[in-house]
TORSEFI-946609 format. One record per residue (C-alpha): residue in three letters; residue number from 1; y, x, z. Coordinates in nm, 3 decimals, decimal comma. Each point is the difference from the previous one (the first is absolute). Example, Ala and Ser with C-alpha at 12.3 -4.5 7.8 and 13.67 -1.06 7.14 Angstrom:
// TORSEFI-946609
+------+-----+---------+---------+---------+
: rest :  nr :      c2 :      c1 :      c3 :
+------+-----+---------+---------+---------+
:  ALA :   1 :  -0,450 :   1,230 :   0,780 :
:  SER :   2 :   0,344 :   0,137 :  -0,066 :
+------+-----+---------+---------+---------+
***
This chain:
// TORSEFI-946609
+------+-----+---------+---------+---------+
: rest :  nr :      c2 :      c1 :      c3 :
+------+-----+---------+---------+---------+
:  UNK :   1 :  -2,846 :   4,089 :  -1,599 :
:  UNK :   2 :   0,306 :  -0,179 :   0,168 :
:  UNK :   3 :   0,172 :   0,342 :   0,069 :
:  UNK :   4 :   0,002 :   0,093 :  -0,336 :
:  UNK :   5 :   0,273 :  -0,277 :  -0,088 :
:  UNK :   6 :   0,268 :   0,251 :   0,180 :
:  UNK :   7 :  -0,169 :   0,319 :   0,051 :
:  UNK :   8 :   0,023 :   0,055 :  -0,368 :
:  UNK :   9 :   0,366 :  -0,064 :  -0,035 :
:  UNK :  10 :   0,212 :   0,305 :  -0,008 :
:  UNK :  11 :   0,290 :  -0,140 :   0,233 :
:  UNK :  12 :   0,303 :   0,275 :  -0,089 :
:  UNK :  13 :   0,278 :  -0,198 :   0,170 :
:  UNK :  14 :   0,042 :  -0,182 :   0,337 :
:  UNK :  15 :   0,171 :  -0,279 :  -0,193 :
:  UNK :  16 :  -0,207 :  -0,309 :   0,111 :
:  UNK :  17 :   0,073 :  -0,200 :  -0,317 :
:  UNK :  18 :  -0,144 :   0,314 :  -0,206 :
:  UNK :  19 :  -0,307 :  -0,006 :   0,220 :
:  UNK :  20 :  -0,056 :  -0,370 :  -0,050 :
:  UNK :  21 :   0,057 :   0,051 :  -0,370 :
:  UNK :  22 :  -0,235 :   0,265 :  -0,009 :
:  UNK :  23 :  -0,277 :  -0,204 :   0,179 :
:  UNK :  24 :   0,038 :  -0,289 :  -0,245 :
:  UNK :  25 :  -0,008 :   0,235 :  -0,294 :
:  UNK :  26 :  -0,310 :   0,159 :   0,132 :
:  UNK :  27 :  -0,160 :  -0,346 :   0,060 :
:  UNK :  28 :   0,072 :  -0,088 :  -0,369 :
:  UNK :  29 :  -0,193 :   0,305 :  -0,130 :
:  UNK :  30 :  -0,308 :  -0,069 :   0,197 :
:  UNK :  31 :  -0,342 :  -0,057 :  -0,153 :
:  UNK :  32 :  -0,044 :  -0,373 :  -0,067 :
:  UNK :  33 :  -0,297 :  -0,228 :   0,076 :
:  UNK :  34 :  -0,046 :  -0,176 :  -0,325 :
:  UNK :  35 :  -0,344 :  -0,168 :   0,104 :
:  UNK :  36 :   0,176 :  -0,341 :  -0,036 :
:  UNK :  37 :   0,290 :  -0,127 :  -0,152 :
:  UNK :  38 :   0,337 :  -0,070 :   0,200 :
:  UNK :  39 :  -0,002 :  -0,337 :  -0,161 :
:  UNK :  40 :  -0,318 :  -0,170 :  -0,012 :
:  UNK :  41 :   0,090 :  -0,260 :  -0,280 :
:  UNK :  42 :  -0,304 :  -0,222 :   0,059 :
:  UNK :  43 :   0,083 :  -0,061 :   0,368 :
:  UNK :  44 :   0,372 :  -0,024 :  -0,078 :
:  UNK :  45 :  -0,060 :  -0,251 :  -0,249 :
:  UNK :  46 :  -0,207 :  -0,220 :   0,232 :
:  UNK :  47 :   0,244 :   0,050 :   0,317 :
:  UNK :  48 :   0,304 :  -0,086 :  -0,244 :
:  UNK :  49 :  -0,147 :  -0,305 :  -0,167 :
:  UNK :  50 :  -0,084 :  -0,144 :   0,378 :
:  UNK :  51 :   0,346 :   0,069 :   0,106 :
:  UNK :  52 :   0,164 :  -0,151 :  -0,299 :
:  UNK :  53 :  -0,222 :  -0,311 :   0,055 :
:  UNK :  54 :   0,139 :  -0,034 :   0,333 :
:  UNK :  55 :   0,337 :   0,061 :  -0,086 :
:  UNK :  56 :  -0,039 :  -0,249 :  -0,293 :
:  UNK :  57 :  -0,141 :  -0,273 :   0,233 :
:  UNK :  58 :   0,272 :   0,042 :   0,258 :
:  UNK :  59 :   0,258 :  -0,011 :  -0,265 :
:  UNK :  60 :  -0,125 :  -0,309 :  -0,166 :
:  UNK :  61 :  -0,113 :  -0,201 :   0,307 :
:  UNK :  62 :   0,138 :   0,137 :   0,310 :
:  UNK :  63 :   0,385 :   0,133 :  -0,058 :
:  UNK :  64 :   0,109 :  -0,329 :  -0,088 :
:  UNK :  65 :  -0,128 :  -0,197 :   0,312 :
:  UNK :  66 :   0,103 :   0,269 :   0,208 :
:  UNK :  67 :   0,362 :   0,003 :  -0,135 :
:  UNK :  68 :   0,030 :  -0,379 :   0,046 :
:  UNK :  69 :  -0,128 :   0,058 :   0,375 :
:  UNK :  70 :   0,252 :   0,269 :   0,034 :
:  UNK :  71 :   0,295 :  -0,214 :  -0,117 :
:  UNK :  72 :  -0,103 :  -0,270 :   0,198 :
:  UNK :  73 :  -0,025 :   0,228 :   0,312 :
:  UNK :  74 :  -0,358 :  -0,091 :   0,081 :
:  UNK :  75 :  -0,121 :   0,350 :  -0,030 :
:  UNK :  76 :  -0,085 :   0,130 :   0,366 :
:  UNK :  77 :   0,235 :   0,286 :   0,109 :
:  UNK :  78 :  -0,042 :   0,232 :   0,303 :
:  UNK :  79 :   0,178 :   0,293 :   0,138 :
:  UNK :  80 :  -0,336 :   0,172 :   0,012 :
:  UNK :  81 :  -0,027 :  -0,001 :  -0,368 :
:  UNK :  82 :   0,329 :   0,129 :  -0,013 :
:  UNK :  83 :  -0,092 :   0,299 :   0,203 :
:  UNK :  84 :  -0,320 :   0,047 :  -0,187 :
:  UNK :  85 :   0,151 :   0,003 :  -0,343 :
:  UNK :  86 :   0,217 :   0,311 :   0,083 :
:  UNK :  87 :  -0,346 :   0,206 :   0,058 :
:  UNK :  88 :  -0,001 :   0,008 :  -0,361 :
:  UNK :  89 :   0,324 :   0,137 :  -0,052 :
:  UNK :  90 :  -0,068 :   0,334 :  -0,162 :
:  UNK :  91 :   0,315 :   0,177 :   0,139 :
:  UNK :  92 :  -0,156 :   0,066 :   0,334 :
:  UNK :  93 :  -0,332 :   0,129 :  -0,145 :
:  UNK :  94 :   0,184 :   0,240 :  -0,265 :
:  UNK :  95 :   0,216 :   0,140 :   0,262 :
:  UNK :  96 :  -0,275 :   0,088 :   0,265 :
:  UNK :  97 :  -0,239 :   0,152 :  -0,263 :
:  UNK :  98 :   0,272 :   0,176 :  -0,185 :
:  UNK :  99 :   0,146 :   0,170 :   0,331 :
:  UNK : 100 :  -0,395 :   0,110 :   0,070 :
:  UNK : 101 :  -0,088 :   0,129 :  -0,326 :
:  UNK : 102 :   0,331 :   0,177 :  -0,077 :
:  UNK : 103 :  -0,023 :   0,148 :   0,330 :
:  UNK : 104 :  -0,363 :   0,130 :  -0,049 :
:  UNK : 105 :   0,108 :   0,118 :  -0,351 :
:  UNK : 106 :   0,276 :   0,189 :   0,133 :
:  UNK : 107 :  -0,198 :   0,151 :   0,277 :
:  UNK : 108 :  -0,257 :   0,110 :  -0,247 :
:  UNK : 109 :  -0,369 :   0,010 :   0,033 :
:  UNK : 110 :  -0,047 :   0,368 :  -0,005 :
:  UNK : 111 :   0,134 :   0,015 :   0,329 :
:  UNK : 112 :  -0,321 :  -0,152 :   0,146 :
:  UNK : 113 :  -0,367 :   0,120 :  -0,030 :
:  UNK : 114 :  -0,355 :  -0,156 :   0,103 :
:  UNK : 115 :  -0,001 :  -0,357 :   0,144 :
:  UNK : 116 :   0,395 :  -0,007 :   0,006 :
:  UNK : 117 :   0,035 :   0,057 :  -0,348 :
:  UNK : 118 :  -0,249 :  -0,282 :  -0,103 :
:  UNK : 119 :   0,237 :  -0,239 :   0,251 :
:  UNK : 120 :   0,307 :   0,101 :  -0,192 :
:  UNK : 121 :  -0,195 :  -0,070 :  -0,327 :
:  UNK : 122 :  -0,090 :  -0,336 :   0,099 :
:  UNK : 123 :   0,336 :  -0,116 :   0,158 :
:  UNK : 124 :   0,176 :   0,123 :  -0,317 :
:  UNK : 125 :  -0,205 :  -0,175 :  -0,263 :
:  UNK : 126 :  -0,051 :  -0,320 :   0,189 :
:  UNK : 127 :   0,364 :  -0,036 :   0,059 :
:  UNK : 128 :   0,081 :   0,098 :  -0,378 :
:  UNK : 129 :  -0,258 :  -0,254 :  -0,118 :
:  UNK : 130 :   0,158 :  -0,294 :   0,204 :
:  UNK : 131 :   0,374 :   0,133 :  -0,088 :
:  UNK : 132 :  -0,101 :  -0,006 :  -0,380 :
:  UNK : 133 :  -0,207 :  -0,322 :  -0,002 :
:  UNK : 134 :   0,276 :  -0,207 :   0,148 :
:  UNK : 135 :   0,303 :   0,169 :  -0,147 :
:  UNK : 136 :  -0,115 :   0,005 :  -0,352 :
:  UNK : 137 :  -0,166 :  -0,340 :  -0,005 :
:  UNK : 138 :   0,320 :  -0,133 :   0,140 :
:  UNK : 139 :   0,221 :   0,168 :  -0,265 :
:  UNK : 140 :  -0,253 :  -0,144 :  -0,282 :
:  UNK : 141 :   0,009 :  -0,343 :   0,148 :
:  UNK : 142 :   0,376 :  -0,003 :  -0,010 :
:  UNK : 143 :  -0,019 :   0,055 :  -0,379 :
:  UNK : 144 :  -0,209 :  -0,311 :  -0,020 :
:  UNK : 145 :   0,249 :  -0,192 :   0,244 :
:  UNK : 146 :   0,272 :   0,110 :  -0,274 :
:  UNK : 147 :  -0,221 :  -0,113 :  -0,304 :
:  UNK : 148 :  -0,095 :  -0,348 :   0,129 :
:  UNK : 149 :   0,319 :  -0,085 :   0,192 :
:  UNK : 150 :  -0,169 :  -0,300 :   0,182 :
:  UNK : 151 :   0,243 :  -0,184 :   0,247 :
:  UNK : 152 :  -0,109 :   0,022 :   0,363 :
:  UNK : 153 :  -0,090 :  -0,347 :   0,156 :
:  UNK : 154 :   0,332 :   0,004 :   0,209 :
:  UNK : 155 :   0,207 :   0,059 :  -0,327 :
:  UNK : 156 :  -0,144 :  -0,235 :  -0,270 :
:  UNK : 157 :   0,265 :  -0,228 :  -0,109 :
:  UNK : 158 :  -0,212 :  -0,272 :  -0,181 :
:  UNK : 159 :  -0,311 :  -0,194 :   0,112 :
:  UNK : 160 :  -0,263 :   0,231 :  -0,152 :
:  UNK : 161 :  -0,149 :   0,273 :   0,153 :
:  UNK : 162 :  -0,025 :   0,200 :  -0,336 :
:  UNK : 163 :   0,361 :   0,123 :  -0,044 :
:  UNK : 164 :   0,028 :   0,348 :  -0,180 :
:  UNK : 165 :   0,275 :   0,196 :  -0,089 :
:  UNK : 166 :  -0,132 :   0,335 :  -0,163 :
:  UNK : 167 :   0,175 :   0,325 :   0,038 :
:  UNK : 168 :   0,210 :  -0,116 :   0,277 :
:  UNK : 169 :   0,079 :   0,239 :   0,294 :
:  UNK : 170 :   0,045 :  -0,165 :   0,345 :
:  UNK : 171 :  -0,190 :  -0,122 :   0,303 :
:  UNK : 172 :  -0,025 :  -0,349 :  -0,096 :
:  UNK : 173 :  -0,179 :   0,072 :  -0,336 :
:  UNK : 174 :  -0,235 :   0,230 :   0,158 :
:  UNK : 175 :  -0,272 :  -0,233 :   0,084 :
:  UNK : 176 :  -0,304 :   0,106 :  -0,204 :
:  UNK : 177 :  -0,192 :   0,193 :   0,072 :
:  UNK : 178 :   0,067 :   0,029 :   0,426 :
:  UNK : 179 :   0,099 :   0,345 :   0,079 :
:  UNK : 180 :  -0,103 :  -0,044 :   0,370 :
:  UNK : 181 :  -0,349 :  -0,112 :  -0,130 :
:  UNK : 182 :  -0,009 :   0,300 :  -0,220 :
:  UNK : 183 :   0,069 :   0,205 :   0,307 :
:  UNK : 184 :  -0,274 :  -0,170 :   0,214 :
:  UNK : 185 :  -0,245 :   0,025 :  -0,288 :
:  UNK : 186 :   0,058 :   0,383 :  -0,027 :
:  UNK : 187 :  -0,004 :   0,052 :   0,359 :
:  UNK : 188 :  -0,320 :  -0,199 :   0,047 :
:  UNK : 189 :  -0,190 :   0,185 :  -0,238 :
:  UNK : 190 :   0,149 :   0,319 :   0,122 :
:  UNK : 191 :  -0,147 :  -0,068 :   0,370 :
:  UNK : 192 :  -0,337 :  -0,142 :  -0,164 :
:  UNK : 193 :  -0,060 :   0,335 :  -0,179 :
:  UNK : 194 :   0,135 :   0,195 :   0,297 :
:  UNK : 195 :  -0,208 :  -0,185 :   0,271 :
:  UNK : 196 :  -0,259 :  -0,192 :  -0,182 :
:  UNK : 197 :  -0,180 :  -0,085 :   0,321 :
:  UNK : 198 :   0,292 :  -0,272 :   0,074 :
:  UNK : 199 :   0,021 :  -0,116 :  -0,368 :
:  UNK : 200 :  -0,019 :  -0,364 :   0,081 :
:  UNK : 201 :   0,252 :   0,023 :   0,245 :
:  UNK : 202 :   0,237 :   0,136 :  -0,205 :
:  UNK : 203 :  -0,088 :  -0,221 :  -0,308 :
:  UNK : 204 :   0,084 :  -0,301 :   0,230 :
:  UNK : 205 :   0,307 :   0,150 :   0,139 :
:  UNK : 206 :   0,136 :   0,072 :  -0,338 :
:  UNK : 207 :  -0,069 :  -0,351 :  -0,148 :
:  UNK : 208 :   0,137 :  -0,146 :   0,324 :
:  UNK : 209 :   0,335 :   0,203 :  -0,025 :
:  UNK : 210 :   0,051 :  -0,054 :  -0,375 :
:  UNK : 211 :  -0,069 :  -0,367 :   0,059 :
:  UNK : 212 :   0,299 :  -0,031 :   0,223 :
:  UNK : 213 :   0,259 :   0,060 :  -0,285 :
:  UNK : 214 :  -0,043 :  -0,387 :  -0,157 :
:  UNK : 215 :   0,030 :  -0,100 :   0,377 :
:  UNK : 216 :   0,321 :   0,168 :   0,058 :
:  UNK : 217 :   0,125 :  -0,152 :  -0,344 :
:  UNK : 218 :   0,026 :   0,342 :  -0,166 :
:  UNK : 219 :  -0,253 :  -0,040 :  -0,275 :
:  UNK : 220 :  -0,240 :  -0,248 :  -0,200 :
:  UNK : 221 :  -0,386 :   0,025 :   0,095 :
:  UNK : 222 :  -0,073 :   0,161 :  -0,347 :
:  UNK : 223 :   0,286 :   0,279 :   0,056 :
:  UNK : 224 :  -0,201 :   0,074 :   0,305 :
:  UNK : 225 :  -0,347 :   0,024 :  -0,170 :
:  UNK : 226 :   0,140 :   0,205 :  -0,276 :
:  UNK : 227 :   0,172 :   0,247 :   0,234 :
:  UNK : 228 :  -0,279 :   0,025 :   0,239 :
:  UNK : 229 :  -0,234 :   0,079 :  -0,304 :
:  UNK : 230 :   0,217 :   0,243 :  -0,164 :
:  UNK : 231 :   0,058 :   0,212 :   0,304 :
:  UNK : 232 :  -0,381 :   0,003 :   0,069 :
:  UNK : 233 :  -0,093 :   0,099 :  -0,367 :
:  UNK : 234 :   0,261 :   0,260 :   0,000 :
:  UNK : 235 :  -0,085 :   0,173 :   0,331 :
:  UNK : 236 :  -0,375 :  -0,008 :  -0,109 :
:  UNK : 237 :   0,066 :   0,163 :  -0,344 :
:  UNK : 238 :   0,199 :   0,272 :   0,168 :
:  UNK : 239 :  -0,232 :   0,072 :   0,255 :
:  UNK : 240 :  -0,237 :   0,052 :  -0,283 :
:  UNK : 241 :   0,228 :   0,244 :  -0,167 :
:  UNK : 242 :   0,020 :   0,207 :   0,328 :
:  UNK : 243 :  -0,378 :  -0,004 :   0,026 :
:  UNK : 244 :   0,007 :   0,172 :  -0,354 :
:  UNK : 245 :   0,233 :   0,254 :   0,141 :
:  UNK : 246 :  -0,259 :   0,029 :   0,289 :
:  UNK : 247 :   0,280 :  -0,085 :   0,258 :
:  UNK : 248 :  -0,078 :  -0,237 :   0,301 :
:  UNK : 249 :  -0,261 :  -0,202 :  -0,200 :
:  UNK : 250 :  -0,288 :   0,079 :  -0,207 :
:  UNK : 251 :  -0,248 :  -0,213 :  -0,231 :
:  UNK : 252 :  -0,349 :  -0,103 :   0,126 :
:  UNK : 253 :  -0,305 :   0,044 :  -0,211 :
:  UNK : 254 :   0,084 :  -0,387 :  -0,111 :
:  UNK : 255 :   0,367 :   0,126 :  -0,085 :
:  UNK : 256 :   0,138 :  -0,197 :   0,312 :
:  UNK : 257 :   0,260 :   0,142 :   0,227 :
:  UNK : 258 :  -0,093 :   0,163 :   0,310 :
:  UNK : 259 :   0,215 :   0,227 :   0,241 :
:  UNK : 260 :  -0,018 :   0,380 :   0,001 :
:  UNK : 261 :  -0,100 :   0,134 :   0,311 :
:  UNK : 262 :   0,262 :   0,290 :   0,028 :
:  UNK : 263 :   0,178 :  -0,041 :   0,339 :
:  UNK : 264 :  -0,188 :  -0,302 :   0,095 :
:  UNK : 265 :  -0,092 :  -0,039 :   0,387 :
:  UNK : 266 :   0,262 :   0,263 :   0,079 :
:  UNK : 267 :   0,325 :  -0,191 :   0,014 :
:  UNK : 268 :  -0,014 :   0,053 :   0,398 :
:  UNK : 269 :   0,118 :   0,351 :  -0,096 :
:  UNK : 270 :   0,338 :  -0,120 :  -0,121 :
:  UNK : 271 :   0,191 :   0,112 :   0,319 :
:  UNK : 272 :  -0,171 :   0,343 :  -0,060 :
:  UNK : 273 :   0,116 :   0,002 :  -0,335 :
:  UNK : 274 :   0,356 :  -0,081 :   0,104 :
:  UNK : 275 :  -0,016 :   0,292 :   0,252 :
:  UNK : 276 :  -0,111 :   0,214 :  -0,293 :
:  UNK : 277 :   0,325 :  -0,045 :  -0,173 :
:  UNK : 278 :   0,166 :   0,198 :   0,267 :
:  UNK : 279 :  -0,274 :   0,287 :   0,093 :
:  UNK : 280 :  -0,147 :   0,101 :  -0,309 :
:  UNK : 281 :  -0,351 :  -0,054 :  -0,151 :
:  UNK : 282 :  -0,303 :  -0,053 :   0,251 :
:  UNK : 283 :  -0,321 :  -0,103 :  -0,134 :
+------+-----+---------+---------+---------+
***
């Protein structure tokens, strides 16, 4: 079934960009799995209510004490927090994943058959999933930053933690929501869905990395909760849209997300796949 993705594409050119465009067009035309909705509104409402409550609590009861401590230089700082916070910098994830999925797209999966094609399929859509989830959630969160215009802790002029200048462009007015926390939330859910066996480790790491943002003075606690929640929910919904397209994920009988099995357990064949790029098709 996986091979149909590229076998049914008539590639009449050696132009890699055209190959990639043909692939994406064919995917868009595939039969959809409409067993369950992409957006399960009941679950989304519950998740949103919980996250909004957490943001409200942090905004109302934690942000001001945190800001007072930050101004008084009593918050704990460490070089390790400075290093850990950069793990949630989206640029390195976007560069790595885009290089991989574009390279695979330019090579084109019709070059491989059998297990090697399954490996190509899994690598391509795994990297696309991570790239899109982090990239698009990052773009959208920047729109919210612009709309709210909350001053970062280091740039607040007065004594209040609630200083907003809506529709203002600039780093100093980009506190809410936290972009790094959005990346942490998106990457956390990506890894939880791709490697569910280790989900608790990824959840702990995601929360830990996001929590460094207030500790380095870049955000208020409510900014972090909002960003982490937004990145996580966005990625979850996008994974469900991929399940509808029958790509990488599928719906369980209860409507939850499961990994599809194409290419699973065969990634040790990656060296063979690379070799195949130069010597032709081999099953």
